[in-house]
N, C-alpha and C positions, 0 to 999 in steps of 0.2 A: 236279151230280148225275152220278155215274159209272154206266155201264151196260156190260154185255156183251150184245149183241143188245138185246132188250127188257127184260132183267132188271137191276134196280138192284143195285149191288154196293158194298161198302165201308160204313163207318160212316155212319148208324146202322142199316143193314140187317143182317139175320141173315147168318151165314156161309152161303155158297151151296155147292151140291154139283154138281160136274161129273162125270157118269158116263162111263167109258171104254168105247168099243165099237170093237173092232179087227176090221177086215176083212182082216187080214194074217196068213196062216197061220204066218209066221215069228216072230211076236211071242213075247216071253219068257214071258208068262203065258197059257197055252193056254186057260184057262177064259174069258178075255175075247174069244177069237176066235169070230166068228159068221159065218154065211153063209146066203144065201137067206132063207127065212121065219124063221130063227132071229134075224135082225137085227130084224125087226118085233116079234117076241115079247120080245126083250131090251129094246127101246126102250119098249114098253108097261110092262114090269116096272120099269124105271128110273123112269119117270114116276110110277107107283104108289108106289114106294119113297121118293120125295121128291127126285129129281134136279131141278135147275134148268136144266141144259144137258146135251146129249149130245155128246161129243167123238169124232169118227170118224177113225180112222187107217187108211191103206191100205198102210203100210210101217213096219215096226219101225225105230226109231232107237237101240235099246239098243246102247251102245258096244262091248260085248263079243261081239256077234253079227255075222256076215256076212249082212246082210239086204237089200242093194241089189236093187231091182227097177227096171224101166224106168219112166219117168214115165208112159207110156201105161198100163201095167198098174196103177200106183198110182192113177191117175185113174179107171180103169175100176172098181176096187174101191170107191173112195170114192163115186162117183156112184151105183153100185148100192145102196150102203148108205144114202145120203141119200134115195133114192127109197123105200126100204123104211120108213125112219123117218117120212117125211112121210105115208105111208099111215095111220099109227096114232097119231101124236103131233104136237102143236104146239110142243113144246119147241124152243128155239133150238138149231141145230146148229152145232157148232164143227168145223173141219177141222184135223187135226193133220198139217201138212206144212211143209216148208221149200223146196218146189219150185214155181216160179211157174205152170207149166202146170197142175199139180194144183190149186193155189189158184184159178186162173182158172175151171177147170171146176166146182169145188165152189161157188164164189160165184155162178156163173151158174145153178146148180141149187138155189139157196136157202140155202146155208150163210150164217150171219150173222157168224161169228167165225172169225178165222184164228189158230191156235195154232202159232207158228213156233218150233221148238226152237233155231233159229240166231239168233233175234232179228232177222230180216230181213237177215242177213249172208251166208248161204250162196249164195243165188241173186241175181245182180246185177239181174235183172229183177223181183224181188219187189216192190220199192218202186213200180214202175210199175203193177203189178197192184193194189196197195193203194190207190194214188192214184185209179185208175180206178173201183174198186168200193166204196171207203170202208167196209170192214168194221170191226167191233170187233176188237181185237188182244190176244192174250196174247204177251208178249215175254219170251223166255228169255235169261238171261245166257249169252253164248257168245263165243268168240274162235277165230280160225283160227291164232293164234300161241300159243306156249307162255306160260302165265301164271306170274308170280313174285310173291312178296310176300304181304301180309296178305289172307286169303281174303275177308273182309267188304269191305274197301276195294276190292279188285279186282272183286268181284261188282258193287258199286255203279257202278264205272267202266264195266263192260261193259253194264250195264242202261242207263246214261245214253247210251251210244253208240247203242243200239237206239232209244231214245226220240228221239234226234236224227234218225235215219233216218225214223221214223214222222212226226215233225213236218214233215220235208222233203216227205213224201208227203201232207201236209195232213190228217193224222189228229189230231183234237183229243185232249188227254190224258184227257178224260172218257169216252173209248171204249177205254181201255187198262188192262190189268192186267199186272203184272210177275211173273215166275217165276224164282226163284233157281237153278233147274236142278239139283235134287237127282238124283244119279246120272249126270250128264253130264260131270263133271270127272274125268279118268282119266290115268294115266301112259301107257297104251297103249290102242288100240282097233282094231276091225276094220271100221269105217266112218268116213266123214268128218264125222260130226255131233256129235262130242264135243269138249270143250275139253281140251287137253293141259296137265297140271300136273306138276311134279317132286316135289311133296309128296304126302302120303298122302291118297287120295281119301276114305277113310272119315272121317278127322279133319276134312277139309274139309266134308263133308256135315253132320256133327254140329255143327260150329262155326256153320255157316250157320243151321241150325234153332234153335240157341240164341240167335241174334242177329237174328231176323227183323225185329224192330222197327227195327233200324238200317238195314234195306234198303228201307224202304217208299217213299222218294222222293215222299211225298205221294200215292201211288197205291195202289189195292188190290193185295194180294199173293195170288197163287195158289200153292199148294203141292201137289206131286204126289209123295207118298212111298209110295203103295200098292204093297206087295210088292217094294220096291226092295232092292238088294243090301246096303245098310248094315244093314237089318233082319235079313236072313239071316246076315250076319257076326256081328252082336251076339248073336243067339239060337241060332246054330248050325243054321239052317234052310236047307239047300241048295235045297230045292224051293220055288219061289214060292208054290205052293198051301198051304204050311204056315205062311205068314207073316201070316195074318189078324189074329191078336191083336196081334202086333207092329205091324202097319199101323195098327190102331185107336189104339194107344197113341201112336204117332208123330203121328197126325193130331190127337189131343187136345192133345198138346204144341204142335203147330203153331198151333192155335187159341188156346191160352193165350198164345202168344208173338206173336200178332198176325195170323195168316193170315185172309184174308177169303173165300177160295174154296178148297175142297179137291177136288182131282181124284182120282178113286178107281175101282177095279174093283168095290168092295163098297158099292154105294149104300145099301142098307137098313141095314146095320150101321154104316156111316159116319154116316148121318143121325142115328141114335140117339146115337152117341158125340159127335158135334159139337153136338147139341142140349144135351146135358148140359155139355159143355166150355164152351160160350159163356155158360152161366149163371154160371160162375166167372171168366170173363175180365174184365179191367179195362174193355175196350170195352163189354161188355154192362152191367156195373154202372153205368157212367157214364150210360147211357141209361135206367136204370130210373126 
């Protein structure tokens, strides 16, 4: 039985929804940024709209933005948000960070899930924190070296490397979901959290979404495509707030191709789209 926090994930369970709540003013999607009492209100709304988890970020990792803040500031933002969420909701809290100090503080304040966009590779101390606190994990495909070759094959290799780190930290695979890192493979970037490739990032993201079932590694797959750049490029929508319908379409495709968890800025709309999509997915039909 696979779980993130207390929530069962993967077949035969329904597709789960992870709501994005950013406490980082520099985030690319400004409507997701909340502060003070807005955080509690947003958490309540996400729960009412059908979220299964809330993912809190204290620093944007969008590759095309200069978003670095100190670990102390990132931790301050995250902890303040967790406290606000806990006032009004019992949903499991995920912390979106790749820095060990922030992870430690968040886990000590009740976060149950660590969502690391570097797949435990950015911070050499992260494995120690993971071993100490034993959280559920979302592991993204990531490399600090330039990636060459077949996109699907290389993504599988990178995910396996992160799984090896998790196992070395004594995390059992039934507490892990994997994320193919849509939007994080780029030729250039303004922060250290992306994976450098020489091929076209747009084609890479599309190819990965088309081949999700080949990436599963017998683990639940989380997909985060909400308002991402490939949607903007496809539809000619430069402003992220104009990408709702494209996001929903990409999320539906992801479910049909095997996604088990959808991480989204648009919980209510995504919940409706995913509920319909899983009716037509092979996974759902097999369990009727």
